[in-house]
C-alpha positions as a Markdown table, in Angstrom:
| # | Residue | x | y | z |
|---|---|---|---|---|
| 1 | Met | -1.7 | -0.5 | -22.9 |
| 2 | Gln | -3.0 | 2.7 | -24.5 |
| 3 | Ala | -1.3 | 6.0 | -23.6 |
| 4 | Asp | -4.7 | 7.7 | -23.1 |
| 5 | Asp | -6.1 | 5.0 | -20.7 |
| 6 | Pro | -7.6 | 7.0 | -17.8 |
| 7 | Thr | -7.5 | 3.9 | -15.5 |
| 8 | Thr | -3.8 | 3.1 | -15.7 |
| 9 | Phe | -0.6 | 5.0 | -15.0 |
| 10 | Glu | 3.0 | 3.9 | -15.6 |
| 11 | Thr | 6.2 | 5.5 | -14.4 |
| 12 | Thr | 9.8 | 4.7 | -14.0 |
| 13 | Leu | 11.3 | 5.2 | -10.5 |
| 14 | Ala | 14.7 | 6.9 | -10.0 |
| 15 | Asp | 16.4 | 3.5 | -9.5 |
| 16 | Gly | 15.1 | 2.2 | -12.9 |
| 17 | Arg | 12.2 | 0.1 | -11.6 |
| 18 | Arg | 8.9 | 0.5 | -13.5 |
| 19 | Met | 5.7 | 0.9 | -11.5 |
| 20 | Thr | 2.2 | 0.6 | -12.9 |
| 21 | Leu | -0.9 | 1.8 | -11.0 |
| 22 | Ser | -4.4 | 0.9 | -12.2 |
| 23 | Leu | -7.8 | 1.8 | -10.8 |
| 24 | Pro | -11.0 | -0.1 | -11.5 |
| 25 | Pro | -13.9 | 1.9 | -13.1 |
| 26 | Thr | -16.1 | 3.5 | -10.5 |
| 27 | Asn | -19.3 | 5.5 | -10.2 |
| 28 | Ala | -17.9 | 7.5 | -7.2 |
| 29 | Gly | -17.6 | 11.2 | -7.8 |
| 30 | Trp | -14.1 | 11.4 | -6.4 |
| 31 | Gly | -12.9 | 8.8 | -8.9 |
| 32 | Ala | -14.7 | 9.9 | -12.0 |
| 33 | Asp | -11.5 | 11.3 | -13.6 |
| 34 | Gly | -9.6 | 8.0 | -12.9 |
| 35 | Ile | -5.8 | 8.4 | -12.8 |
| 36 | Arg | -5.9 | 11.9 | -14.3 |
| 37 | Ala | -7.1 | 13.2 | -10.9 |
| 38 | Leu | -3.9 | 11.9 | -9.2 |
| 39 | Arg | -1.1 | 14.4 | -8.5 |
| 40 | Pro | 2.5 | 13.8 | -7.3 |
| 41 | Val | 3.2 | 14.4 | -3.6 |
| 42 | Pro | 6.7 | 14.9 | -2.4 |
| 43 | Pro | 7.9 | 12.4 | 0.2 |
| 44 | Thr | 7.6 | 13.5 | 3.9 |
| 45 | His | 10.1 | 11.0 | 5.3 |
| 46 | Thr | 13.3 | 9.4 | 3.9 |
| 47 | Gly | 15.0 | 6.4 | 5.3 |
| 48 | Arg | 13.7 | 4.1 | 8.0 |
| 49 | Gly | 12.0 | 5.0 | 11.2 |
| 50 | Gln | 12.7 | 3.6 | 14.6 |
| 51 | Glu | 12.8 | -0.1 | 15.0 |
| 52 | Pro | 9.7 | -1.6 | 16.7 |
| 53 | Pro | 10.2 | -3.0 | 20.2 |
| 54 | Ala | 11.3 | -6.6 | 20.4 |
| 55 | Leu | 8.8 | -9.3 | 21.1 |
| 56 | Pro | 8.7 | -10.6 | 24.7 |
| 57 | Thr | 10.9 | -13.6 | 25.3 |
| 58 | Arg | 8.5 | -15.5 | 27.5 |
| 59 | Pro | 6.7 | -18.5 | 26.0 |
| 60 | Ala | 3.0 | -18.1 | 25.2 |
| 61 | Leu | 0.6 | -19.5 | 27.8 |
| 62 | Pro | -1.8 | -22.3 | 26.7 |
| 63 | Leu | -4.8 | -20.1 | 27.2 |
| 64 | Glu | -3.4 | -17.4 | 25.0 |
| 65 | Val | -2.7 | -20.0 | 22.2 |
| 66 | Ala | -6.3 | -21.3 | 22.6 |
| 67 | Leu | -7.8 | -17.7 | 22.4 |
| 68 | Leu | -5.7 | -17.0 | 19.2 |
| 69 | Gly | -7.2 | -20.2 | 17.7 |
| 70 | Leu | -10.7 | -19.0 | 18.2 |
| 71 | Gly | -10.2 | -16.1 | 15.8 |
| 72 | Ala | -9.1 | -18.3 | 12.9 |
């Protein structure tokens, strides 16, 4: 990868992992500068949020199963 490639960005995270971000070329005005237009944003949350509610323990009704199959 070239250091001046405007479509790819590489960085090393605090824990040592490497992350690569690449954007495809575009004619959109907001993406004309490629990766150079991106800026760092500090995190707004740390840690995990609340756990989601548990799924109901009742078995699925045959009609519900049939309706789910229609969407496949």
